[in-house]
N, C-alpha and C positions, 0 to 999 in steps of 0.2 A: 130085277129087281127096284124099287119103285124110288125114286125120283123126292130127293130130301125137300121141303119145302122150308126156308129162315122162320121163323116168328118176330115181326115189330118186336120191339124193345118195349119191357113196360116202363112209366113215365119214371120208376123209380131211378131205371141203370140210367135214364135220360138227364135226372138234377143229379148225380152224384157229382161225377166230373165238376160239374158247374160249382154245385157246393165246395169242394176242394179247394177251389181257388178263390172263391171266394175267404175260406178260410186262412187264406193261405197269405192273402194282401192286409185283409183286416190283423193277420200274428204281427207284421213286417210294415203296419202301419206306429200299432201298437210299443211296437218295440223301436220304434225312431221321435215315437215322443216320450217316451220312456225313457231315455237316454237321458233327457238335462238334468230329470229330476232324481236321478242315483247320482249323478255327478254334486247336489246343489243339497241332495237329502240333509246335512250336515247344517242347520238353522244355521247362520252370521248375522251377528251384529249390523244392524245399519251404520253406513260413516254419515257423516255429514258433510256437507260440501269442503267445510275445509281443512277435513281431516281426506278423503277426498284428492284434494292436491297439493297434500304434501308430500317435502321428498323424502329419501329413505332416511334414517339420522346417518351419521359417522360412527364407524366403531370409537367404544369409548376407551379411554386409556387409560382410568380408573381400575386398581388394583379390582380382582373378582371376590368377594364374599368379605366384603369391609362397606358397611353402610356406616349412617350418619344417624344422628338421633330420628330426623324424619324417614317414614315408610318409604321407601322402594329406591332411595338415594345413597348410593354408592360414593364416599371417602374414598379420596384420592389420598392416596398413601408413595406416591413419588418422594425418591428422597432430597432433598437439600444441594444442590453441588455445595463442594467441599469450597471454594471457591466465590466468595459474591465479588463481582468485580464492580462494585456500586460500593458508594459516597452517600451517605448517611446528609441529608441537607437544614442544613441549621444557620439559625439570626450565627453571623459574621464573630455577633461583640455578648458577651453577658456580663451585665453591671457596665467594670468601664477592664475586665476582660476579655483579651478572645477565647474566645467560645470551645475552649480544649476538648475531644471528645473519650480524648483515649483514657483509658482508667488508671495510668501512671504513668507523670510530665515532668519534666523538668526544663526548661528555659533560661542558658544562663549566657552574657553578654563577654563570650572569650575573653576579647578583650581589657574589661575589667574586674571580671569572676563574680559581676553583680547576676544577681536569677533574676529578672522577671514572672516567672511563672512557676510556679511548686504544686504538683497534686502529687501525693504520697509518692515523693520523690525519694524515698531514703524504704520503703517496704518492698522484698524480694519477691518478683515476679519471675514466671517461666517468659526464657526472652527467645525460646526455637536458634533460627541460624544465626544471629547476630552472636551465636558461638563460636562461627568462625574466625571473630577477630581473634580471639585466645587461645583458636588453633593453631593460623598461623603465624600468628606473634613465634608461640612455641616451638613450632617449625625455624622459622628464621632462626631461633637463640642455637639451632645445630649447623647454621651456613649450607643449606641446599645446594645442591649444582645447578642453576638457573635453568642451562643450557641442555642438562644433563638427563636421557626420554626416562619415562615411569609406562608401563605398559599394563593399564586396567585391566583387573584378576576377575574371578567369580566371588573371591577377598571381599573387593571393595562395594561390586554388586551387594554383596547381604550386609555391611554392616550398613549401608545407602539401604537397603528395604522399606518398604513405610513409607519414603518421602517423595518429593515432587521426581515426574517425568526428565531421567537424564538425561544427556548425547553424544557423554563419554562411556559407548559401547565395550563389552568383554572383547577385549584383544587388541583394543586402542591403547596405538602409542601418540604420546605429546612428550613433551616439553614438559619439564617443574615449573616453567615463567608458566605456560598455556595454563596448568594444575591450577595456581596459585589464580590467576584471573579467571577461570572455570569456575574459585571458590566463591568467592569476592567481587565480581560482576554476574555469572550469573547463578551463586549459587548451590553448584553442584554437590550435591553430597556423596558422589563417589570421589570427584576429587582431590577431601578432605583423606580418610584413609593409604590412598595412592600415598600423598605425600608422606602421609607418615611412615608407610613401608620405604620411600627414595631419602631419609631419616635413619633409617633404624626401628622405627617404632612402630608399634602393634597399634590395635587404636585404645588396646585397655591402659597403654606404655606413655602415648599419646594425650590420652583425659590427666593420665597423673600428671605430663607436665601441663596440662592448663592449668589444673587449680594449681600447679608451685609460680605459676606466672603470675598468674591473678593477685596470689597471697606476696608475690614480691612487690608488687605496684601498689599495696594497702587496701586490695579489695574484698572486704571479709564480708562481704553478702554476699559472691559471686561464686557461683561454685556449679562442678558439671561432672552427669552419671555418666556420657557420648563424649566424643568428638564434632560431632556434626550438626545439633540440637535440633533433631528430633523426637529426643527426652522432654519430659516434665520438668524432671526434676536440674533442665539447665535453665539456671538462674540467675538474678542480680538484680541490679538496683534503676530506676531512674539513672540515678548521679553516676552511677558506679558505670552505666554501662557508657554513657557520656568522658567519664575516664577513660577506656577501655578501647572505646576510637582513637580517641588522642592517646593514646599510644600509638594504634597503630598506624596513623597520620605520620607518629613523627617515624619511626621505620620509613630508610630511609629506601627501601622495594615495594614495600606497601605502600604508604603512602603516595605512591603516582598510579597504585594502580586504581586505590579506592575513589581518585577523583577523577576518574574517566569515564565519559559517557558508552563506549563503546574501544569491540577489537575485537580480532579474527586471532583463533588457531590455528595452528596449522598441524593435524596431528599429521604423520609419515603414512607416507600414499594411497591419505584418502583428502578428500578437498577440504577446504576450512573450515571451520564448525564459527560461527558470528555469532559476539557474544549483547547485547545491550545490558546494562547497568540496571539492578534495578530501582533502584531508588531514584532515576529517571521520571518518574514523573513528578518529585518533588520541584524541576526544573519548572522557574516560571520565569516574568522579565525581573520580577525582581531580587528572584535568588538566587543566586550564584553558586551553585552546591561544590562545596570544599574538600567530601568526603562522607561517607554514611553507610552505610549497611543494612537490610531487610529485616525480616527475619519471620514467619508463622508459623505454628502446628496447631492442632486443636483444642490444648492447652490453654498455651500462649497468647492465641489470638493474631489480630495481625498488626505485626512490629515494627519501630523507624526509629534508629539513632542516626543523626547526619548535624557535621560543620557545614554552615553556606556562611553568605556575605550578602547583609541586607542592609540596605543605609550607611554604605561606609565603615560597616559597623561587623565584626565576624564576632555571628553564634551558631551555640551548643543546643542540637537539641533532642530530648527523648522521648520517644512515645510510646507507648506502649499498652497492647489490648484494648484495639479498638473494631468497631465492627463493620463486614468494610473493607475489603480490600486499598480502594482510593482515597477510606477516611482516616487515617491521618498523613496523608499528602495533600486529602482537604484544609484537615487542621497547621500546618506547612502555612499553607496561604492562612490561615485567619492568620497566624499569631505574625505575616510578614505585612501583610495590611494593618494590622493593627501597631508593629514597630515602626513601621514608615507613616503608620496618622499623628500619632501620640508621641512618638519623637522620648522614650521613656528617656530618664535623665543615666546621663555615662559616665557618673565618678561612679565607687566603691559603697558598695550598698553597707548601710550600717547595722546590719541585722546580723544575729552570727550565719557561718558560709559554713557548709560542711553537714559530712552527718553526724546525730546524736550518737550518743555510746549505743554501743552490741543492746543490752539488753534493754536496753529505752525502747527500740527498735523491733524489738524480738513477741515485744509482751504484746505487740497490739494487733490486731485486724487487720489482717490484708485489705478488707472490705470498710474499715472504719475510717477515720478521718476526714478532717474538710479536704477544700480547694487547693488548698496552700499545705496540704500534708496534716495538720495539727491536730 
């Protein structure tokens, strides 16, 4: 047996492992250096120094898809609040008279009957919750048991639907006296149909009773479609709302309620409900409120009928149709300051008092006329 001898490797066999190692290292390096290039392969716009340091923008609050005339900008469609708790800041006087902003207005010296300011005083307008003066007068004609208890029902909720938030929850039981305060101080819509039920009147029958009541008072331009004031068809004039307020204040039950600033109602087995009179912002150092009622709906806007003592005289103000919740109270302040400063004549007016004939009023546009209503 011949011993086998190992031949020396050729040069090709010696270099193959080295080439393999070198090739592997080259591939690894290529991969390492090519990764950033892949990540940034899409060209990026150059950023300026200002852009690079800008903070991320906050989320936009405007509605999507609504654009203004300028390209790329979006227009906000956020709805305006129903109530604008603001006042138009205007000059205190216009000419020689208080700068009243109400679209329909009348200021009368209740002690003499003299008219101090009038604007469309005999033209009908929506009066909103001032309607509750007529509703409570019609209810008082039925002699409700003031300490009797009434429970808020689903039907009351339905009648008041669409109005301001109520604190008289369904199932709550309160006295009729408390309901009168809720209606006149808090302007709670559910209190009115509940009071109607307490004297046996459905909402439609209560509305009919209200219309009969104002007719008996000689109010020719005041009429109602429903009892709470939610309807735009509940209308009156500045002059007749003052007459309506005077009738309510003369009632031995309603009069003391209308002049209250605050009141606590006491539901059965529930915590008290604290009411603050909605006309309270009208009170000032030179204005002592004797009674009044506010109103608001989208047609009537902000309304106020008020009796107040100013400079040792009693005055009545009807302010209908103002923009801004506080503007009507600003009108009261402007009138009061004008009375204190100018001390208008206290004697009876020589001008004709009271409304003209119905045909003379109804034939005129609601938006026409000068500040004195002529």
